[in-house]
N, C-alpha and C positions, 0 to 999 in steps of 0.2 A: 299210218303209212298210206302212200298212194301207189298207183301203178308205175312201173319203171318208166322214166321220162322218155328215153330213146324209143322204147317199144310202143309207148302211147302215141308218140309222134308218127311212127310208122303206121299204126293202126288208123289214125285219123286221115293220113294220106291215102291209105288203101281204100277207105270207104268214101273218099272224096268229100269228107265232112258232111255226109248225108246220113240221116237217121236210118238205122238198120231195120226199123219197123215201118215207119210211114214214108221213108225215102225222101223227105223234104231236105233241101239244102239248109244247113244250120249256120254256117259261118262259125263265129266264136260262140254262138248260143247252143252249145252241145256239151253233153256229159259223157263220161265213160262210167258206166254203171256196172256193179257186180251182178253177174247172172245168178250165181249162188251168193246170197247176201253174207256179209261178214258175220252177222249174228247167228247164221247157220253154219259157220265155219268156212265160208268162201274165202279163198286166198286172194292176195293182191297181185296175182300173176296176170299177165296180159291175156292168157287163155281164158280167164274168167271175166274179161271186160267186153262190154258191148257198147258201141257208140249210139247214143240216142239223143233226140231233141228234148227240150225241157218238158214238153207236154207228155210225150210217151214215157219219159222218166217218172213223171208224176203219176201217170196211170198205173205204172208197174207197182208203185209203192203205196198208193192211196186206196187200194182195193179193200173193201169191207168184208173181212172173213166171217164176221159175226152174222151178217145178213147178205150172203152172196147173191149177186145178180150178174148175169153174163158169165164170162169165163176169165179167170185170173191168169195172168202171165206166169208160166212156170219156167224154171231154169232150162229145162230141156227144149222148150219151144223157143226161148230166147237164143239158145245156141244155134238152132236151125235158122232163125232169122239172120243171125250174124253170118253163118256159113253161106247161105244162099245169096245174101246181098254182096258179100265180098267176091263171090264167084261172078255175079253180074258185073261188078265193078272191074274185075280183071278182064272180062271179055267184051263189055258192052259200052264203048265210048259213044256210039251213035245212040244207043238206048238212053244213056244218061242225059244226053243233050235233048232228047225228046220229052223228058219229064218237065212239065211246066213248073216254074218257081211258085212257091207258096209264101205269101207275105203276111198272112194272117197270124195272129197269136192265139194259141189254144185257150180254152176257158179258164183253166187253173192258173196259168201264168198271168192271164189278163186280170184275174181276181186279185193277185198280188199287187199288180200295178194300181188297180182301183182302190185297194185298201191303203196303199201308200199315199195316194191322193187324199183319201178321206182322213188319214192320220194328220195330214197337214192342216186340214180344216179344223179338226178337233183341237189341235194344239193352240188355236187362237181364241180359246174360250174366254180369256181375260181381256181381250181387246174390245172395248165397248163400241168404238166406231166400226169395227169389223162386224160386230154382232148386228148392228142396225142395217147393214147391207150384206148380211152373211150369205155366202154361197151354200147351196144345198150339197148334201152328201150325194155322191154318185152311187147308183144302185144297179146300173145296167148289166154289169158282168155277173153280179149275183143272180139277177133274173135270167141271164143267159144260162148259167149253170143249172138253174131249175128247169128251164125249157128244154135243155139238151140232155137232161137226166143225169148230169154229172154229180149233182149234190147227193143223190140217192146212193151213189156208189162209194162215197167216202167213208172213212172210219168214223164210228159214232162220236168220238170225242172231238174230232176236227169238225164234223158236221154241226155239232152242238155249239162250238165256239163261233162258227160262221153265222149261224142263225141268231144267236144272242147278240152278236155285234151288229148285224144288219137290222134286227128288230129295233135296237136302240137308235141306230141312224135314221130309221124311218120315223120314229117318234120325234127325233130332233128336227127332221125336215118339216114335219107337221107344225112344230113349234115355231120354226123360222117363218113359216107362212103367216103366222099371227102378228109378227112385228110390223109388217107393212100397214095393215088397217089400223093398228094402235099408234097413231101418228105423234102423239104428244102426251105430256102429263104422266099421271100415275099409271095409266093403261100401258103406255109404251115402256115405262120403267119396269113394270111387272113382266111384260113380255120379254124384255131383254134379259132380265134375271132368270126367267124360266128357260130361255134359250141357252144361257150360260150353263145352267145346271144340266140341261140335256146334253150339251156338248161335252161337259166334264164326264158325264155318265158313259159316253162312248169311248173315252180315251183308253181305259184298261181293257175294254172288250176288243177294240180294234188291235191293240198291241198283242193281246193273247192270240187272236185269230191269225194275225200276221206271223207270229212265232210258230204256230202250228203248221201253217202253209209252207213257210220257209224250210221247216224240218222235212216236209215231204219232198220238196224240190232240191234239198241239199245233196250235192254229189257225194258218193262214198269214196271216190278217187278221181283225180284229175288226169 
């Protein structure tokens, strides 16, 4: 089930489609999340819904309880964020206009986009002509997650899937670099075959990492 449609629309209008936590304008890139999760008995009532951006939604659900760092979002705090922000929206048209728009994408959502790009590269493992001029896997957003400390906050299983996938992609990138110098003959054929093997190795790892990330970002109710 999802939150009641009419009440969901009213809540989105009341918050001006801005995240109740970071206050960014989200447009359609917004979730209605359960403050008390369903698995803890949280209802699908609009009273239990909080409008959040993709990134804050991911932070709420990706927190590593086994090795806690920082402070986890609790239902009581989420309720306060919601109440305070809706009150600001009711009273503060001028204040809302003064908040500069944010056009950046958070590191977790950006990681999904990067993995989807990398999945397209891995899918072309059988194309010999492609392998000879193969594009490298993108690693920028994974490195961003490390530098911003996001990776250390994730659940162990998700973190392991991401590390395994990106380690395999790094190995594939190293192998792709060998194709250029091996310009002809047996050396190039060997380099192409090795590259194909490396690309194939990444396919299930990228798929599993994407599935784990999408599960974190999946909305509990629209």
